[in-house]
Each structure stands twice: as C-alpha cells, then as structure tokens.
C-alpha positions in Angstrom: 0.1 -0.1 -0.1 1.2 3.2 -1.0 0.6 5.3 2.1 1.7 8.7 0.5 -1.4 8.8 -1.8 -3.7 7.8 1.0 -2.7 11.1 3.2 -2.2 13.2 0.3 -6.0 13.5 -0.5 -8.1 16.3 0.5 -12.3 16.0 0.5 -14.0 19.3 0.4 -18.0 18.2 1.0 -21.2 20.5 0.6 -24.8 20.2 -0.1 -25.0 17.2 -2.7 -21.6 18.0 -3.8 -18.1 16.6 -3.2 -14.7 17.1 -4.6 -11.4 15.4 -3.5 -8.1 17.2 -4.4 -4.7 15.8 -4.8 -2.6 18.2 -2.0 0.9 16.9 -3.9 0.0 18.5 -7.3 -3.0 20.6 -6.4 -4.7 18.3 -8.9 -8.5 17.9 -9.1 -9.4 14.2 -8.9 -13.0 14.0 -8.5 -15.9 16.2 -8.8 -19.1 14.8 -7.5 -22.7 16.6 -7.6 -25.9 14.9 -7.1 -24.5 11.5 -7.5 -22.8 12.3 -11.2 -19.2 12.0 -11.3 -17.9 14.8 -13.3 -14.2 13.9 -14.1 -12.8 11.1 -15.6 -11.9 8.2 -13.2 -9.5 6.0 -15.5 -10.7 3.0 -16.9 -8.2 0.5 -17.8 -10.0 -0.6 -21.1 -9.5 2.9 -22.2 -7.2 4.8 -20.4 -6.4 4.3 -16.9 -5.0 7.6 -16.0 -6.5 11.0 -15.1 -5.3 14.6 -17.4 -7.8 17.4 -16.0 -7.3 20.7 -17.3 -7.5 23.1 -14.6 -7.9 26.5 -16.1 -8.9 26.5 -19.4 -8.7 29.2 -21.8 -12.4 30.0 -23.1 -13.5 32.5 -25.4 -11.4 34.6 -28.0 
C-alpha cells in the first residue's frame, strides 16, 4: 500500500457535492454533484490515467 497516496487527498463536501483534491500537485481528482461524477476516473479498458485541465482558456 502506498501511504503517501492516502494522506495526500483532501476531501471537501457540501450540499450534494464533493471534491477530492490531490495536495501533492493541487490536482482535482474527483468532482461529484447529485451522485454524478464529472471527472474521468480512469478505465483500464480505454485509458487508466487522469489528466484534468484545471484552467482552460475559454472564448476568444
């Protein structure tokens, strides 16, 4: 078991929502609202990693 992975997660919860953040690299790992997961959780059949874009440029 990799203990560093277990202690590096921060969980923030609110009304019907939950965010899990990796404190090592400030990466958002999970975003759930009303039981719907909004971030890719990794599926080894397709791609097992995660690479969320934290601050995309939107608009022109």
